C-alpha positions in Angstrom: 38.6 36.8 90.3 37.3 33.3 89.3 40.1 30.8 88.9 39.3 30.0 85.3 40.0 33.6 84.3 43.4 33.4 85.8 44.4 30.4 83.6 47.0 31.0 80.9 47.3 28.7 78.0 50.4 29.1 75.8 53.2 27.3 74.0 56.7 27.2 75.2 58.8 30.2 74.1 61.8 28.0 73.3 63.9 25.1 74.6 64.9 27.2 77.6 61.4 26.5 79.0 61.8 22.7 79.1 62.2 22.9 82.9 58.7 24.5 83.0 57.3 21.7 80.8 58.9 19.1 83.0 57.1 20.3 86.1 54.6 17.5 85.3 56.2 14.1 84.7 55.9 11.3 82.1 58.1 8.4 81.1 59.3 10.1 77.9 60.6 13.3 79.6 64.2 12.2 79.0 63.7 12.3 75.2 62.6 15.9 75.0 66.0 17.5 74.7 67.0 15.3 71.8 63.6 15.6 70.1 63.9 19.4 70.1 67.5 19.3 68.9 66.6 17.0 66.0 63.4 18.7 65.0 61.1 15.8 66.0 59.4 18.2 68.3 59.0 22.0 68.2 58.5 24.5 71.1 55.3 25.8 69.4 53.9 22.3 69.6 54.4 22.1 73.4 51.7 23.9 75.4 51.1 24.4 79.1 48.2 25.6 81.2 49.5 27.9 83.9 48.0 29.5 87.0 50.2 31.6 89.1 53.3 30.1 87.6 52.1 26.6 88.4 51.8 24.1 85.5 48.3 22.4 85.7 48.4 20.6 82.4 50.6 20.2 79.4 50.3 18.8 75.9 52.7 18.1 73.0 52.9 16.6 69.5 55.7 14.8 67.8 56.8 14.0 64.3 58.7 11.1 62.9 60.3 13.2 60.2 61.9 16.5 61.1 60.2 19.3 59.2 57.0 17.2 58.8 53.6 18.0 60.4 52.6 16.7 63.8 51.9 12.9 63.5 51.3 11.9 67.1 49.9 13.4 70.3 52.3 11.7 72.8 52.2 14.1 75.8 49.0 14.9 77.6 49.4 15.4 81.4 47.3 16.8 84.1 48.0 17.9 87.7 46.4 14.9 89.5 46.2 16.8 92.8 43.4 18.9 91.4 39.8 18.0 92.0 38.5 15.7 89.2 36.1 18.2 87.5 38.6 21.1 87.6 41.3 18.8 86.3 39.1 17.7 83.4 38.0 21.2 82.4 41.5 22.6 82.4 42.8 19.6 80.4 40.0 20.0 77.8 40.5 23.7 77.4 44.3 23.2 76.9 43.8 20.4 74.5 41.3 22.2 72.3 43.1 25.5 72.4 46.5 24.0 71.5 45.0 21.7 68.8 43.4 24.7 67.1 46.7 26.5 67.1 49.0 23.6 66.1 47.1 21.4 63.8 46.4 22.3 60.1 42.7 23.3 59.6 40.7 20.4 58.3 43.4 17.8 58.7 42.8 14.6 60.7 43.9 14.8 64.3 47.0 12.7 65.0 46.6 9.6 67.1 47.0 9.8 70.9 49.3 7.3 72.5 50.3 6.9 76.2 52.6 4.4 77.8 51.1 3.0 81.0 52.2 0.5 83.7 51.6 -3.2 82.7 49.2 -3.6 85.7 47.5 -0.2 85.4 44.0 -1.6 85.5 44.6 -3.4 88.8 46.3 -0.4 90.5 43.7 2.2 91.7 46.1 5.2 91.5 47.5 4.3 88.1 44.0 3.6 86.7 42.8 7.0 88.0 45.7 8.7 86.2 45.1 6.9 82.9 41.4 7.2 82.9 41.5 10.9 83.8 43.3 11.6 80.5 41.3 9.2 78.5 38.1 10.8 79.7 39.3 14.3 78.5 40.2 12.8 75.1 36.8 11.2 74.8 35.1 14.5 75.6 37.2 15.9 72.7 35.8 13.3 70.4 38.5 10.5 70.6 37.8 6.9 71.1 40.0 4.0 72.2 41.5 2.1 69.3 43.6 -0.4 71.0 45.6 -1.3 74.1 49.0 -2.8 73.3 51.7 -4.8 75.2 55.2 -3.2 75.1 57.9 -5.9 75.2 61.6 -6.0 75.7 64.4 -8.6 75.1 67.4 -8.1 77.3 71.0 -9.2 76.8 71.6 -12.6 78.4 68.2 -13.9 77.4 68.8 -17.1 75.5 68.1 -16.9 71.7 67.0 -20.2 70.1 69.3 -21.7 67.5 67.8 -22.0 64.0 65.5 -25.1 63.7 66.3 -25.6 60.0 62.6 -25.6 59.1 62.9 -22.3 57.3 65.6 -20.6 55.3 66.2 -16.9 55.7 67.5 -14.3 53.3 67.4 -10.5 52.9 64.4 -9.1 50.9 65.2 -8.8 47.2 63.6 -5.4 47.0 60.8 -3.1 48.2 58.2 -4.7 45.9 58.8 -8.2 47.3 58.3 -7.0 50.9 55.1 -4.9 50.1 53.7 -7.9 48.3 54.1 -10.0 51.4 52.8 -7.3 53.6 49.7 -7.2 51.4 49.2 -11.0 51.9 49.6 -10.9 55.7 46.8 -8.3 56.0 44.3 -11.0 55.3 42.8 -12.0 58.7 45.1 -9.7 60.6 44.5 -9.2 64.3 46.4 -5.9 64.4 44.0 -3.0 65.2 45.8 -0.4 63.2 45.8 -2.5 60.1 42.2 -3.4 60.6 41.4 0.3 60.9 43.3 1.0 57.6 41.2 -1.6 55.8 38.0 -0.4 57.4 38.7 3.1 56.1 38.4 1.9 52.5 42.0 1.1 51.7 42.7 -2.0 49.7 45.2 -4.4 51.3 47.8 -3.3 48.7 47.1 0.4 49.5 47.3 -0.2 53.2 50.6 -2.1 52.8 52.1 0.6 50.6 51.0 3.3 53.1 52.5 1.4 56.0 55.7 0.8 54.2 56.0 4.5 53.3 55.2 5.7 56.8 57.2 3.2 58.8 60.0 1.7 56.8 60.8 3.8 53.7 62.8 6.4 55.7 64.4 3.9 58.1 68.0 4.6 58.8 68.8 1.0 59.8 70.1 -1.3 57.1 67.6 -3.1 54.9 70.0 -6.0 54.9 68.6 -6.8 58.4 65.2 -7.5 56.9 64.5 -11.2 56.5 62.2 -13.2 54.2 61.5 -16.8 55.4 61.1 -19.6 52.9 60.3 -23.3 53.1 63.0 -25.7 51.6 61.2 -25.6 48.3 61.4 -21.8 48.1 57.8 -20.9 49.0 57.7 -17.6 51.1 56.2 -18.2 54.5 56.6 -14.7 56.0 59.0 -12.0 57.0 60.5 -10.1 60.0 61.9 -6.6 60.1 64.5 -6.0 62.7 65.2 -2.2 62.7 66.5 0.8 64.7 64.1 3.6 65.2 65.0 7.0 66.7 65.3 5.6 70.1 65.7 1.7 70.2 66.4 -1.4 68.2 63.1 -3.0 67.5 61.2 -5.9 65.9 59.3 -3.5 63.8 57.1 -5.9 61.9 56.6 -9.7 61.8 54.1 -11.6 59.7 53.2 -15.0 58.4 51.2 -15.4 55.2 47.7 -16.9 55.7 48.5 -20.2 54.0 51.2 -21.1 56.5 49.7 -19.9 59.8 49.2 -22.3 62.7 52.4 -24.2 62.1 54.7 -22.4 64.6 56.5 -20.4 62.0 56.1 -17.2 64.0 58.6 -18.6 66.5 61.2 -19.1 63.8 60.7 -15.7 62.4 60.9 -13.9 65.8 64.0 -15.9 66.7 65.7 -14.9 63.5 64.8 -11.2 63.9 66.1 -11.4 67.5 69.3 -13.1 66.4 70.0 -10.4 63.8 69.9 -7.7 66.5 71.4 -9.6 69.4 74.5 -10.4 67.2 75.1 -6.6 67.2 75.2 -6.6 71.0 72.4 -4.1 71.3 71.4 -3.0 74.8 67.8 -4.1 74.4 65.3 -5.0 71.7 61.8 -3.4 71.9 58.6 -4.8 70.4 54.9 -4.3 70.7 51.7 -6.2 69.9 48.0 -5.7 70.5 46.6 -7.1 73.8 44.0 -9.0 71.8 46.7 -10.6 69.5 47.1 -13.6 71.8 49.2 -15.7 69.4 51.7 -13.0 68.9 51.9 -12.2 72.6 52.6 -15.8 73.4 55.3 -16.0 70.8 57.1 -13.1 72.4 56.7 -14.7 75.8 58.2 -18.0 74.5 61.1 -16.0 73.0 61.9 -14.5 76.4 60.5 -11.0 75.8 59.3 -9.2 79.0 56.1 -7.2 79.1 57.5 -4.1 80.8 54.7 -1.6 79.9 51.4 -1.2 78.0 50.2 1.5 75.6 46.8 2.9 75.0 46.0 4.4 71.5 43.1 6.7 70.8 41.9 8.1 67.5 39.4 10.6 66.1 37.0 9.5 63.4 
């Protein structure tokens, strides 16, 4: 019997099959138990390709809000011991079969994201693993949106004292923050924000959408959010220290266009770091686009370490 006729494509029957799903490995495997327990992931969203009991590929979606639809494709793994053509065909069959079963008909496909080593382009083995998955996604119609730096501040790293150039206070309300988010979208270097604007959204609409998707349901205190002002009271920018489902983060940082190029980003990042470091958190995570060189350099000056990268792919 030809091998492709022996292939079984199916979702997990329940959490008891997590061991089967983990026969292939990825850096987020340790989060699977809690994701299932909290509803951020569901067994019917977790699919495997099996031959003779051996897992040859796996795929899974995730949601930020339990009970919500899939909003990210964050697991897509292949058995890298297989010959390249066979590996690609199995991966494509699994991806398309699972997508048809899991995703609502006619709805946009969720973005694909994968965490990769910081030097993956220079390591032949790591590059082969990453590109094998990207090639399958491209065959399914996806394209690379952005590559991002994943950064981490660790306890013991010095945090600069306030320079006194800016005054910081909590945001007055949601409207004040959305208004500032709207302003910082002018000339943004962030690929996701640029894609939102290219889709036809106005800056205000893009800011409202981002606030609703990323911050409206945040469980961490809004009192952590900081607006930065000049001594005369003019708002320069803002920083949002937060706690997501997994880590404390610098979730958003922005300087309004009129005050860019004066080093204010360093003061904002230092303030956001101070807010979280004062709570003795085990780490602070952050991310920025590889092409956003000014932001990357600011994180480097603040002592953040580039421990990983991420690739994000989207469907038109």
